[in-house]
C-alpha positions, -999 to +999 in steps of 0.1 A: +068-737+604+032-726+600+003-747+588-022-724+571-056-740+566-084-727+544-119-742+549-143-751+522-159-780+503-142-798+474-156-799+439-164-774+412-200-769+423-189-754+456-159-734+443-175-700+444-197-706+475-194-682+505-185-713+525-154-716+503-138-682+509-110-700+529-101-721+498-101-689+476-077-671+500-053-700+499-054-703+461-044-666+458-017-669+484-002-700+466-003-682+432+011-649+444+040-663+464+051-690+441+042-720+462+045-755+448+016-771+428-012-785+449-009-822+458-033-846+473-021-854+509-035-858+544-071-860+532-067-827+514-047-806+490-013-793+501+010-767+487+044-760+503+066-730+500+084-702+518+080-666+527+116-656+527+133-680+551+100-690+568+086-723+556+048-727+554+023-754+543-011-745+529-038-770+534-073-773+519-092-802+536-111-823+511-132-842+537-161-817+533-166-790+558-180-811+586-149-833+588-122-807+583-105-817+616-095-851+602-073-835+575-059-808+598-049-834+625-033-856+599-012-827+585-002-816+620+011-851+628+031-853+595+047-819+598+051-821+636+034-788+644+015-778+675-020-762+675-004-728+682+013-731+648-020-736+629-040-708+614-074-714+599-091-690+573-128-694+572-161-677+564-178-658+592-215-649+590-213-628+622-191-602+604-203-579+576-191-586+541-155-574+537-147-573+574-118-594+586-107-603+622-080-624+637-083-643+670-064-669+688-084-697+706-120-694+717-152-712+706-163-723+672-196-703+672-215-731+655-192-732+624-191-768+614-156-767+601-143-752+633-164-776+654-146-805+637-112-790+642-119-784+678-128-821+682-095-832+667-069-807+679-086-785+705-094-748+704-059-733+708-052-723+672-054-691+652-084-681+631-088-655+604-125-647+603-135-636+568-169-618+570-195-628+544-226-613+561-257-629+576-289-638+557-311-624+585-325-656+600-307-687+612-329-710+592-315-694+560-278-698+569-272-732+553-285-721+519-268-688+522-233-700+528-237-728+502-247-702+476-222-684+453-210-649+459-230-624+439-217-599+413-221-571+438-197-590+461-168-591+437-150-559+445-149-563+483-141-601+479-112-593+457-099-568+482-101-593+510-084-621+491-056-598+480-052-584+515-048-619+529-022-627+503-004-594+510-003-603+547+005-640+544+042-636+552+032-618+584+007-645+592+033-672+587+057-652+610+030-650+637+026-613+635-012-609+634-010-571+638+010-567+606-012-592+589-043-572+598-026-540+587-019-555+552-056-565+549-067-531+560-046-514+533-066-533+508-101-531+522-098-496+537-070-478+519-061-443+529-073-419+503-057-386+495-075-354+505-099-340+479-097-304+492-083-279+468-052-260+479-056-223+482-037-203+456-004-189+468-004-152+474+016-131+449+046-120+469+064-104+440+073-067+444+050-047+422+069-028+395+062+010+393+057+019+357+083+043+343+069+078+338+060+086+303+086+107+286+078+144+285+068+157+251+096+172+232+101+209+238+114+233+212+147+246+223+146+282+236+157+308+211+190+324+218+186+362+227+217+381+213+205+416+224+226+436+248+209+451+280+205+486+264+187+472+234+164+451+256+155+482+277+148+503+246+127+475+231+104+475+262+094+512+256+087+509+219 
């Protein structure tokens, strides 16, 4: 079984924040794959379901970002899963908007949600890093991630969320390569060539026009003279 965690802050005022892209991804996965209604458990909201025969639990911690690890640890104990069976979807300011990367283990890079999870379960869990871009200066980061996505972000955001939903069965199966391929098909789809095909040469055998019929000729008059008469007529 896989525990798939989306990071964010609870409450309507935070719902469309960049910091809540993990919550958004889980909401789409639950809706698209027919998971059970969300229930309050383990200091968070939980939705259970299956991808085929594979069981998975979706978790949105409601302890606020800085204490996300408490909820993740409680859910892990209840479902008896190891850190290697946990995947966390979170916002990533060090990736451009629309970029998605997967990694297993490693540091938290200053992300408060990951920092809390590290403190409670260690670093050996999977992460889906959902790029939201950087404001340009570290002092602006808190206000930036706690601000709603803009109208200009909606197209790429929708592609990323749908890509995560498309690849969720592969994520639950532990196949990160297939998951990333599913995301890539949404955010960077292959486009058909725009080149125009050259017209095919005409290979039909040209038809030689039939000759025009010769004009009608008057039939030659019949000469009934005998040779002697013809000779005498020549000397007249």
